[in-house]
N, C-alpha and C positions, 0 to 999 in steps of 0.2 A: 770552280764553284761561284768564284767572284764574277769571273766573265760572263757566265750564265746568269746570274743576277743583274748584271749589267744590260744584258740585250732584252731580259725579259719584258721591261715596259715598253719597248719597241714592237713587241709581238702583240701587246694589248693596247698600241695606240688606235687602232680603228673603232674601238668600243664607243667612244664618246660619239660616234657618228651614226650606231647603229640604231637609236631612238626615233632618228628622224622621220622615217617611214611610217612608224606608231604614230607620231604626234601628228603628221599630216592627215593619217586617217581618222585621228580622233577630231581633227577640225574640221574635216568634210561634212559630216553630218551636223554639226552648229551652224556652218555655212550654207548650207541647205536649208535649214531651218528658217532663215532669214527671208526668204521668198515671201511667205504671205503676210508678215508684218510691214515690209517695204511697200507691198501692194497694198495693204491698208493706209499706211500713210500718203503714198501717192494718190488714193483716192480721196483721202481728208484733205488734200492740197487741193485737189481739184475744185473742191467746193468754196475756196476763200475768195473767188472773185466773179462767177456767174451772177450773183444777185447784184453786183455793181456794175460790170460790163454789161449785162443785158438790157440796160435803162437806155444807153446812148443810141442804139439802132430804131429805138421807138420813141424817141424826143418828140417827133411831129407828131405823132397821135396822141402822145401823153399831152402834148401843150395844147392840142385842139379840144381835148375832151375835158381837161380841168381847166381850160382858160387862163392858162399861167403866161407871165411874161417870159422873157430870155432867163431872166435873173430868178426867177421864180423855180423854173423846170431844173436849172443848173443845180438847185438844193438838192434835188433827187440824186445826185452821185457825190453832191459835197457834203450833204449830213453824214452818211454812213462813213464816209472817210475822215469827218471829225471824229465821230463815235468811235472808230479806231484808235485814234490818237488819244483821246480821253480815258477810253476802258482799258486800253493796253496794260497800265500798272495794276489793274484789278488782277491780272490772270495771275499774278504772284499770288495773291490773296488766295485766289480760287486753287491753284496747285498745293498750296501749304493744308488747305482744309480737306480737299478731294485729292489730291495726288495727280500725277500728269495723266494718268490712264482716264479717269473719270473727269478731270479738267477739260481736256480735249473733247472728250464726248460731249459735256455741257455746250461747248462751244459750237459742235456741230448739231446739236438740238436745238439751240436757239437760233441757228441760223436755218435750220429748217421748218420751225414754227412760224419765224417772221417771214419768210420767204412766201409759205403758204397763205398767211394771211393776207398778203397781198390781194389775192382775188376777192376776199371779203372786203377789203378797204375800198375797192371800185373806184368810183370817181370822185373819193373824198381826199382833198388834198393834204389834209392834216393827217388822216389815216396812212396815207401811203409813206408820207414824212415820217411818222413814227414808226412805220415797218421798217423804213430806210434805216433809221437809228438803232433799232433793236437789231437788225442784221450785222451792222457794223460793229455792235458790242460782241455779238457771238463770234464775228469775224476776228477781232483783238485778242479775245481769249484763245482761240485756237491757233491763231498764227503767231502769237506769243510764245506758247506751248510746246507746238511742234519742233522748232529747232532744238529745244531743250532735250524732246526725246530723240533727235538726231544724236546728238552729242553723248548722250547716255546708253541709249540702246544699241545705238550702231557706232560706237567710239573706235572699232577697228578699221571701219571703212566710211569716216565722216563726210569725204568728198564725194565717194559715189553716191549716198544716199543724199548728200545735200543738191546734188545734180538732179534725183530723181523727184525729190521735194520740189525743185524749183521748175521742172518740167511740168509736175503737176499743176503750179500755179499758173502757168503761161498758158497751158492747154485749156484748163477751165474758163480762164477769159478770153482766149481767141475762140473757142466752140460757143461760149454763150452770145458773144458780139456777131458771128456769123449765122447761130440758128435762130435767134429770139425774133428777128422781124419774120420769116418765114413761119415760124410758130404761131405769131399772132395772125398771121394771114390764115392758117387752117383752123385756127380755134375762134378767129373773128373777135378776139379780144386780147387786148395788150396786158391788163391784169392776169389774165389766164397764162399768158406766154410768161410773164416775170413769176407767176405762183408754181408755174410747171418746174423751175429749178428747184424745189422744195423735194422732187422726187429724187435726185440726184443727190442732194444732202441727208435724205434718207437713207439712202444705199451706203455713203461714206458712215453715217452713225452707226448702222448695222455691220459694216464691215470691221469698224474699229473697235466694237463691242466683240465681234467672234474672233477678234485678234487677240484678245487681251492676255489669255495663258501665254501665247507664244511671244507677246510682246515683252512680258515679266516685267512689268513696269512697278507693281506695287510695292515692291520692296526699294524701288530708288529714292532715294531723298527729292523732296520738291525743290525747285529754286527759291532762294531765300529772299531775293529780290537786291536791290541795288545797295551796294556798300557804301556809297558815298551818301551824303547828305545837301540837300539843296539842289540848284540847277549848275550844272557845267558850264557856266558862262566863261570861264577862263580857260576851257580844256580845248587847245588846240586839235586833239583827236577828234573830241565831240562836233566841233562846228565842221571838221571836214566829213565825219559822218553823216552829218545833217547836210551837207551839201551833196553828197553824194546821192542822198536818199531823195532830195529833193528832185534831182536832174532825173534821176530814174523814173519819180513819180510824173515829172513834166513829159518825158517821153510816153 
């Protein structure tokens, strides 16, 4: 009997491995459900560059119509970039009050409205610059919160979804840079060409709204903002990150 009891655990050793197929089967539906949320995030990321990248191919037309100097026309791309930097800290406040889901949606709605308003701004320099600034604010909110969405909603595959998000950023900028000039020719209007990117932003807002249940961000705690006080002048890591970001922007 003692010998039988000694060998009994050996007969039951395979049992811990038996639930593995069931565990994988349980994970399969969850992984399949990530498709639409990832697509919504990709479409949202696509909209973070066209409003800025679409200006450069139209510089000559804009400069001629608005009678701007080279410095003046450069403000059309500088102003939204500055607005992105200034308004980025506001994203944490928006997220705390509205949550990640509605915070990103707010950013996309602001991008949509400000981009569409460019056709109404027409040949007014200050109106165009104002639209550019508001676009930058919308981009700042969405661009700051989307990485938080990646880390919370797609925690099990951050690398893959970060790649999808980055691909969306690059694709949006590249398409806008390549299509804006032919679009202005077709519409015979550079404000109309710039404003047309609001349609893409609207698609992004609709897709993000439709993915609300599958994203399941309502129960996710919003980012609380920086834990340090003041500016990190003495932080070597902060200076390295700043240099990397500056080189990336320069490229």
